[in-house]
C-alpha positions in Angstrom: -4.7 23.3 55.0 -5.0 26.9 55.0 -8.6 28.5 54.0 -7.3 30.8 51.1 -5.8 27.2 49.6 -9.4 25.2 50.0 -11.2 28.1 48.3 -8.4 27.8 45.1 -9.0 24.6 44.8 -12.5 24.4 44.5 -12.6 27.2 42.3 -10.1 25.2 40.1 -12.8 22.4 40.1 -15.5 24.7 39.1 -13.7 25.7 36.4 -12.9 22.1 34.9 -15.8 21.5 32.7 -15.0 17.9 31.7 -13.0 14.5 32.8 -9.1 14.5 33.2 -7.8 11.6 31.0 -4.3 10.1 30.3 -3.0 10.2 27.4 0.3 8.1 26.9 3.0 8.2 23.4 6.1 6.9 22.8 9.2 9.8 22.6 11.3 9.7 19.6 14.1 11.7 21.0 17.7 12.4 19.3 20.9 11.7 21.0 21.2 14.8 22.4 17.5 15.0 23.9 17.8 11.7 25.2 20.5 12.9 27.4 18.9 16.2 28.1 16.0 13.4 29.6 18.2 11.4 31.0 19.8 14.2 33.2 16.5 15.4 33.9 15.2 12.5 35.8 18.4 12.1 37.6 18.0 15.6 38.9 14.4 14.6 39.8 15.9 11.9 41.5 18.3 13.8 44.2 15.4 15.9 44.6 13.2 13.3 45.9 16.2 12.0 48.1 16.8 15.3 49.3 12.9 15.3 50.4 13.8 11.7 52.2 16.5 13.0 54.0 14.9 16.4 55.2 11.7 14.5 56.3 13.6 11.8 58.2 16.0 14.0 59.8 13.3 16.4 61.2 11.0 13.6 62.6 14.3 11.7 64.0 15.6 15.3 65.6 12.5 17.0 66.6 9.6 14.4 66.3 8.3 16.8 64.0 6.2 15.9 59.9 7.5 18.5 57.6 4.7 19.8 55.1 4.8 20.6 51.4 5.0 24.7 52.3 8.3 24.1 54.3 10.0 22.0 51.8 9.4 24.5 49.0 11.4 27.2 51.2 14.3 24.5 51.5 14.4 23.4 47.4 13.6 25.9 44.8 15.2 26.2 41.1 18.5 27.4 43.1 18.9 24.5 44.6 18.4 21.9 41.8 18.3 22.2 37.9 14.6 21.9 37.1 11.3 24.1 36.2 10.0 25.6 40.0 6.7 24.0 38.8 8.4 20.5 38.1 9.7 20.8 41.5 6.6 22.1 43.4 5.0 18.8 41.9 7.6 16.3 43.1 7.5 17.9 46.8 3.7 17.5 46.2 3.9 14.2 45.5 6.2 13.4 48.4 3.2 15.2 51.0 0.7 13.4 49.3 2.6 10.1 49.8 3.3 10.6 53.7 -0.4 12.0 54.1 -1.9 8.7 52.6 0.4 6.6 54.2 -0.1 8.6 58.0 -4.4 8.2 57.3 -3.7 4.1 56.5 -1.6 3.6 59.6 -3.9 5.5 61.8 -6.7 2.8 60.7 -4.6 0.0 61.6 -2.9 -1.0 58.5 0.5 -0.7 60.0 2.2 -2.5 56.9 2.0 1.0 54.8 5.6 2.7 55.0 6.2 6.1 54.4 8.8 6.8 51.8 12.0 5.9 52.5 13.8 4.2 49.5 16.3 6.6 47.4 15.7 6.6 43.6 18.6 6.9 41.2 16.2 8.0 38.3 12.6 9.8 38.9 10.0 10.8 36.5 9.7 14.5 35.3 6.7 16.5 36.0 5.1 19.2 33.8 2.7 21.6 35.3 0.5 23.9 32.7 2.5 27.1 33.2 5.9 25.0 32.0 4.1 24.0 28.7 3.9 26.3 25.5 3.0 25.7 22.1 4.3 27.3 18.9 4.6 26.2 15.3 2.9 22.6 15.9 5.2 21.8 18.7 5.0 21.4 22.5 7.8 22.9 24.6 8.4 21.8 28.1 10.6 24.3 30.2 13.4 23.3 32.3 14.2 26.2 34.0 16.8 28.6 33.7 19.7 26.1 34.0 18.9 23.5 31.5 17.6 23.8 27.9 13.8 23.1 27.2 12.7 19.5 25.3 10.2 20.4 22.1 8.5 17.8 20.9 5.7 17.8 17.8 2.8 18.0 19.1 0.2 15.2 18.6 -2.3 15.7 15.8 -5.2 13.6 18.2 -4.4 16.2 20.9 -5.1 20.0 21.4 -2.6 22.0 23.1 -5.5 24.1 25.0 -6.9 20.6 26.9 -3.6 19.6 28.3 -3.4 20.4 31.9 -0.5 18.4 33.1 2.7 16.1 32.0 5.0 13.6 32.9 8.0 11.8 31.0 8.1 8.1 32.5 10.5 5.5 31.3 9.0 1.9 30.5 9.9 -1.0 28.5 13.2 0.3 27.7 11.7 3.8 26.2 10.6 7.3 27.0 6.8 7.7 27.5 4.8 11.0 27.7 1.4 11.1 30.0 -0.6 13.9 29.0 -3.4 14.8 31.2 -5.9 16.1 29.0 -9.6 17.7 29.8 -12.0 15.9 27.6 -15.8 16.8 27.6 -17.9 15.1 30.4 -19.3 11.9 29.4 -23.1 11.6 29.7 -23.8 9.9 33.5 -26.1 7.0 34.3 -29.2 8.1 36.2 -30.8 4.6 36.5 -30.5 2.3 40.1 -30.1 -1.0 38.6 -27.2 -3.4 39.8 -25.6 -5.9 38.2 -22.7 -8.7 39.0 -19.5 -9.3 37.0 -17.8 -13.3 36.8 -14.1 -12.7 35.3 -12.5 -15.7 34.0 -9.8 -16.8 31.5 -12.2 -18.6 28.6 -14.7 -15.9 28.6 -12.9 -12.5 30.2 -16.2 -11.0 31.2 -19.8 -12.3 31.8 -22.1 -9.6 32.8 -26.0 -10.3 34.2 -28.3 -8.2 35.8 -30.9 -10.8 36.3 -32.8 -10.4 33.2 -30.0 -9.7 30.5 -26.6 -11.3 30.2 -23.6 -10.2 28.5 -20.7 -12.7 27.6 -17.2 -11.4 26.6 -14.8 -13.8 25.1 -11.0 -13.6 26.4 -10.3 -16.3 23.8 -7.8 -13.8 22.0 -6.2 -12.7 25.3 -5.5 -16.3 25.8 -4.0 -17.1 22.4 -1.7 -14.1 22.5 -0.2 -14.9 26.4 0.1 -18.5 25.0 2.0 -17.3 22.1 4.0 -14.9 24.0 5.1 -17.9 26.1 6.3 -20.1 23.1 8.2 -17.4 21.4 9.9 -16.3 24.5 10.8 -20.0 25.2 12.4 -20.1 21.6 14.1 -16.6 22.2 15.7 -18.2 25.8 17.0 -20.8 24.1 18.8 -19.2 21.5 20.4 -16.4 23.6 21.6 -19.1 26.3 23.7 -20.5 23.4 25.3 -17.4 22.9 28.4 -16.0 24.1 27.7 -13.4 27.0 28.9 -9.9 25.7 28.7 -10.5 22.1 26.8 -8.8 19.7 24.7 -11.6 18.6 23.6 -11.9 21.9 22.8 -8.1 22.3 21.0 -8.5 19.1 18.8 -11.3 20.1 18.2 -9.4 23.3 17.0 -6.5 22.1 14.9 -8.4 19.3 13.4 -10.3 22.7 12.2 -7.0 24.2 10.9 -5.5 21.0 8.6 -8.5 21.0 7.4 -8.0 23.9 6.9 -4.5 23.6 4.8 -5.1 20.5 2.8 -8.1 21.9 1.9 -6.0 25.1 0.7 -3.2 23.4 -1.8 -5.6 21.6 -2.7 -7.3 25.3 -3.4 -3.8 26.0 -5.5 -3.1 23.7 -7.8 -6.1 24.4 -8.3 -5.4 27.9 -9.2 -1.8 26.7 -11.9 -3.0 24.5 -13.1 -5.6 26.8 -13.4 -2.9 29.7 -14.9 -0.5 27.1 -17.6 -3.7 26.2 -18.8 -3.3 30.0 -18.9 0.0 30.1 -21.6 0.5 27.3 -23.5 -2.6 28.6 -24.0 -0.9 31.7 -24.5 2.6 30.7 -26.9 0.7 27.9 -29.0 -1.1 31.1 -28.7 1.8 33.0 -26.5 0.2 35.6 -25.7 2.2 38.6 -23.5 -0.4 40.5 -21.2 -3.4 39.5 -20.4 -5.8 41.8 -17.3 -7.7 40.2 -16.3 -11.2 41.4 -12.5 -11.3 42.6 -10.9 -14.4 41.9 -7.7 -13.9 44.1 -8.2 -17.2 46.0 -8.3 -19.3 42.4 -4.7 -18.6 42.3 -3.7 -19.4 45.8 -5.7 -22.3 45.9 -3.8 -23.7 43.0 -0.2 -22.9 44.0 -1.0 -25.2 46.9 -2.1 -27.9 45.0 1.0 -29.9 43.8 -1.4 -32.3 41.3 -2.1 -29.1 39.5 -1.4 -29.3 35.8 1.5 -27.1 34.7 -0.7 -25.9 32.0 -3.5 -24.4 34.3 -0.7 -23.0 36.6 0.6 -20.9 33.4 -3.1 -19.7 32.6 -3.6 -18.5 35.8 -0.2 -17.1 36.3 -0.6 -15.1 32.9 -4.9 -14.1 34.1 -4.3 -10.0 34.1 -7.5 -9.7 36.1 -5.8 -6.8 38.1 -5.6 -5.0 35.4 -8.8 -5.8 33.6 -10.5 -4.5 37.0 -8.9 -1.3 37.2 -9.4 -0.4 33.4 -13.4 -1.3 33.9 -13.0 1.2 37.5 -11.5 3.8 35.6 -14.3 3.9 32.7 -16.8 3.5 34.7 -16.0 6.1 37.5 -16.3 8.6 34.6 -19.8 7.3 33.8 -20.8 7.5 37.8 -20.9 4.1 38.1 -20.2 2.5 41.2 -18.0 -0.5 41.4 -17.5 -3.0 44.2 -15.3 -5.9 44.7 -17.2 -9.2 45.9 -15.7 -12.4 47.1 -16.7 -14.9 44.4 -16.4 -18.5 46.3 -18.7 -20.8 45.3 -21.1 -18.8 42.5 -20.3 -20.8 39.7 -21.1 -23.9 41.0 -24.2 -23.0 43.6 -27.5 -23.3 41.6 -30.0 -20.8 41.8 -33.3 -22.8 41.8 -32.3 -25.1 44.9 -29.6 -23.2 46.4 -26.8 -26.7 46.2 -23.6 -26.5 45.2 -22.1 -29.1 42.7 -18.7 -28.6 40.9 -19.5 -28.2 37.1 -16.6 -29.9 34.7 -17.6 -27.6 31.6 -19.5 -24.2 30.7 -22.9 -26.1 30.8 -24.4 -25.8 34.4 -26.4 -28.9 35.4 -28.0 -29.5 38.7 -29.1 -32.6 40.1 -32.8 -30.6 40.5 -32.5 -30.5 36.4 -31.6 -26.4 36.3 -29.4 -26.3 33.4 -27.4 -23.0 32.1 -24.6 -21.5 31.6 -21.9 -21.7 34.1 -20.5 -18.2 33.9 -23.7 -16.3 33.7 -24.6 -18.4 36.7 -21.9 -17.2 38.3 -22.5 -13.5 37.5 -25.7 -13.6 38.7 -25.1 -15.4 41.9 -22.2 -12.6 42.7 -25.1 -10.0 42.2 -27.4 -12.1 44.7 -24.6 -12.6 47.1 -23.4 -8.5 47.1 -27.1 -7.7 47.5 -28.5 -10.5 49.9 -25.0 -11.0 51.8 -25.9 -14.6 50.5 -26.9 -16.9 47.6 -30.6 -17.1 47.7 -32.4 -20.0 46.7 -35.7 -20.1 44.1 -34.4 -18.1 41.3 -35.1 -18.9 37.6 -31.9 -19.8 35.4 -31.2 -17.4 32.7 -32.6 -18.3 29.1 -30.3 -18.6 25.9 -31.9 -16.0 24.0 -31.6 -13.1 26.9 -28.0 -13.8 26.6 -25.4 -12.0 24.2 -21.9 -13.1 23.2 -19.3 -10.5 21.9 -16.0 -10.9 21.0 -12.5 -9.0 20.8 -10.4 -9.1 17.4 -7.0 -8.6 16.5 -4.9 -9.0 13.2 -2.5 -11.7 13.3 1.0 -10.6 14.4 3.0 -13.2 12.3 2.6 -17.2 11.5 2.4 -19.4 14.5 4.8 -22.0 11.7 7.5 -19.5 12.2 10.8 -21.3 12.7 13.3 -21.3 15.3 15.8 -20.2 12.6 13.6 -17.5 11.2 13.7 -16.0 15.0 17.7 -15.8 15.0 
C-alpha cells in the first residue's frame, strides 16, 4: 500500500471518536422504487462479474494479480450506471476478498477459493459522499444515469452519524443497513477470566470461579418448537393445493410472513441473551471470556442411529453459532477478548476429585459426594481447561447462593390452540 494512502487511513481512524455499529430496518418501497432498486442490484452484479473476468483473464494470460487501483481505471461511472463511490466500494470489496483468500492460502488453508461465482443480483453499497439529507429524508445518489433513491429518515438515527449504507435483500424484502458511529463504550479495566457453557435449556452459563450466572433459553426453545409445529401444518395445507393456484400462492406468502415474524422474535432473544452476557462481564471486570464450542455434540448425535428424533431436531435448531457471533460483537466494543475452547467432558468431570461421570439431569452429583449445578460445573471446567490446559482437581463446587438466574421473556404471538382451519 502506498504511504499516502496509509496516512489517510490512519487520519480517518483518529477522526473517529466512537464505534461503528450496523442499524437495520426494512424498506417500504413503491413499485417504481422497487424497480429502481432491482436495476441497481443487477448493475452491481454486472460490475462484480466484470471484476471476476478481469481478475482471472490477467492471471491466466500474464500470471498477474490485479489491484483495486487498476480495476478503478477500467470501471467507472461511464461503464456502469452506478454512483462512482458505489463502484469503488464493490471493487474494494473484491480486492479485500482476494487479499484475505491469498493470506489464508499462504497459511496452508487450500480449501479457500478466490471469488469465482457470477452473480445475478448484488448488494448496492453507498459511501458517505453519496448520501445527503433534506426535509427529514435520506437521498441516496445513483449517478447521473439513474434517479436517486429517497426514503424517510429513521427517527432513531441521526444523519451526521451515518458513515455508509447498503441495500440488502433478505427474506423476500429489501433492508437498509446503515453503518452508524456511536459514542465509544467504556472499556473493561479488570484482568479476570471467565468460562461460558452454552446449552439448549440454559442458553448461556457464566462462571469466573466465584460468581455464576445462568441465563435460561426456554423461551427460545419454545419458539423453535412452535415454528416447527406450525411449519408442518403449513406444509400439509400447501401440499393439498394445486400448483400455481392462487390459494397455494397465498398460503406460501402467509408461511413466509410467519417465518419472518418469528425470526425477528428469535433474533431479539439472541440479542438480549448476548447483552446479558456482556453486562455480566462488564460488571465482574472480565477481560477474557472462554466459550465452549459444542460442535462435537451435533456431529456425534448424527452418527448415532438410536438418538431420538426430538433430540436431533433440538440440536439442529440450536443456534449457538449466531449467539457466539453476537457475544463476540458486543464484547469487542467493550475491549473483552473472546476465545473458543473445546468443551468435551467439561459438564461431567468433577472439580473436586477429577473423575468423569455421565450426568442424567441438571443436578451434578459425583461418587465423592460433590454436588452442584451441571452447567455451572461445565462453565467452571471450561475456564479451568482454558487456563491450565487441563481439568484440575481439588476445586470447590459452586454454592447455590453464589448463582443467579436470569430470563428473557416475550409476549405470546398467538394462541397455541389455533386450529388448522384458522391457519388456512
